[in-house]
N, C-alpha and C positions, 0 to 999 in steps of 0.2 A: 476460452481465453485464459482462465487461471492456470490451466495445465501448460499452455504456451508460455505464460509469464514465468512459471516455475523453472523453465530451462533457459531463460535469457539472463544476460548480464550486461552491464555497462549501457552504452547508448542504444543498443538493440532492444533494451527493455522499455524505453520511453514510449513508443507508440503502442506497445502491447499493454503497458500499465494504464495508459490513458483510455484505451478501448475497454479494458476490463473494468476500470472504475466507472466509466460511463454506463456500461451494461448493468453493473451491480447497484449503483447508487443514483443513476440519472445524471443530470447536469451538475457541474461542480458548484460548490457553494461553501462559504466560510463557516457556516453554522455547524458543520460536521454531522456525522451520522448518529450521534448519541452514544450511549453506553454499549460496550462490546457485547454484553450479554443480551442486549435487545436486538442485535443484528440477526438476519437470517443466517442459516448455516452457510449458504454460498457467499454471503458477505463476510462472515467470519473467516472462512477459508481464504478468501482473497486478501484480507488484511494480514493473515498469518504469512501468506506467500510473499506479500510485499515486505513484511518485516524480516523475512528470512533471506531476502536478496543480500548478496555479499557486500562487505564494506566498500569494495571497489565501486560497486554500482551506486551506493549511497553517497560516495564522495562527489558525485555530479550534482551541481545545483539544479540542473534541469529535473532530475529524478525527484529531489526533495520538493521542488516547486510543484510537480505533478501531484504528489501525495498530499501536500499542503492545500492544493486547490480544492480538494474534496473535504477539507476541514479535519483531516486526520493528523495525529501528532507526528511531528518530526523533531529531532533527527531519528535515526534508526533505533536507538535505545529507547526513546519515548514510545515509538510505535510498538516495539517488542513488549514493553511494559503494558501498554494498552491491551495488547492481544494476549497477555498472560504468559508470554514466552520468557525463558530465563535470559539473564544478561550474558553477554559473551565477552 
């Protein structure tokens, strides 16, 4: 799923992101997954891929809402910081 998400953009990423998050973290919840360092490698990779989606994908409220449903930081810059990725 994460590999598939890595090649999507815009609305095409919505169902793939939802499925990948559900597989990696279970059902959505506002409490969030905890510290990035405490995530499994598969979870960290998924978070990085989400954070690396282009700005055009992140402009969609649907995408932000999907990410936020699992308690992950939004907007894109906040998720990139959480994942330890540089600002763009």
